[in-house]
Structures are given as C-alpha cells and as structure tokens.
C-alpha positions, -999 to +999 in steps of 0.1 A: +180-148+011+144-158+004+130-127+025+150-104+005+133-122-024+103-118-016+109-079-003+124-078-040+090-092-054+065-076-027+083-037-044+083-045-074+046-061-077+034-030-064+049-006-086+037-028-115+004-029-101+002+010-097+015+016-134-008-005-146-041+012-133-020+044-141-013+037-178-041+021-184-069+043-169-087+073-193-097+095-172-089+130-158-050+134-140-063+132-105-089+106-110-064+087-127-039+091-094-063+080-071-070+052-091-035+040-092-019+054-057-027+023-039+000-001-044+028+026-037+009+046-012+009+006+008+046+000+001+052+036+018+036+028+048+059+000+051+087+015+047+076+049+072+064+019+098+093-004+094+117+033+096+101+046+126+102+010+141+134-005+136+160+025+130+142+053+148+132+028+177+098+049+184+068+023+197+034+029+207+038+068+196-002+076+190+007+107+165+025+073+144-005+055+147-027+082+139-003+087+103-002+050+102-045+043+100-048+074+083-027+066+050-040+032+055-080+041+051-062+067+019-051+032+001-084+016+011-103+048-001-083+049-035-086+006-041-127+015-033-126+046-063-108+022-085-136-006-081-164+025-092-138+052-111-114+027-138-121+031-172-095+008-183-101-030-188-123-040-160-103-076-154-073-053-145-093-050-113-082-088-106-048-069-094-070-057-063-066-088-049-030-079-048-038-050-030-065-070-004-029-095+004-005-062+005-030-042+025-030-073+053+005-074+046+009-037+055-013-037+087-001-070+101+042-058+096+031-015+100+012-028+137+040-050+151+072-026+137+051+005+157+046-014+188+081-033+189+053-064+197+066-092+171+055-122+165 
C-alpha cells in the first residue's frame, strides 16, 4: 500500500510542478513548454524504462540506453533553462529541488529496469 501511495504522489506532484511552471511563466509558448516540461519528461522516462524492462523484458539494449540518456539530458536542459528564462515568481524555482530528486530517482530506477540489475 505504501508503494502505491508513493507512486501516486510521484505522478501527481510531477504533474503539479510542471503545471505550476506552465501557468506562472509569461514567456512565449516554446519557452513556456521548455521551462515546464521537466517533471513530465522525467515521469515519461520512468514509465518508459519500466515498461521496457519490466513488461517487454528487453535488457542491455544500447538503443534504449541512448534514448534514456538523451531524455535525461533533455530534462536537465529544461531545468537549467528554467532557472534563467522563467519569468514567474522566483520562489517557484524551489520546486526544482523536487526535479533534482525526481531526476536521481528516475536515473536510479530506470537504470535498474533497463539492465535488470535490481538491488
């Protein structure tokens, strides 16, 4: 039950963080998207790596490693651009601490799922 609750919290809070950055940013649509996609992208990476590893049972595939790393780098790029181009209230940038936690969690769980090397 605890694991399900934590997963639901992760999903809802990731959507909330991205929505806050989308609503409070007054940049053009492209910059708003770039400034707010980070949490949704991390959630997508986690679900995709879990699906590939746990459902499809495809392990140690270099193409999936490459896609995993590129999507993580895109998420990091989105977080960094959010620091510099976000035009909303600056205290909202504290939500990037959630993104940092989600990035570490996504890297850790996603890597274990793609390699089938669980702790």
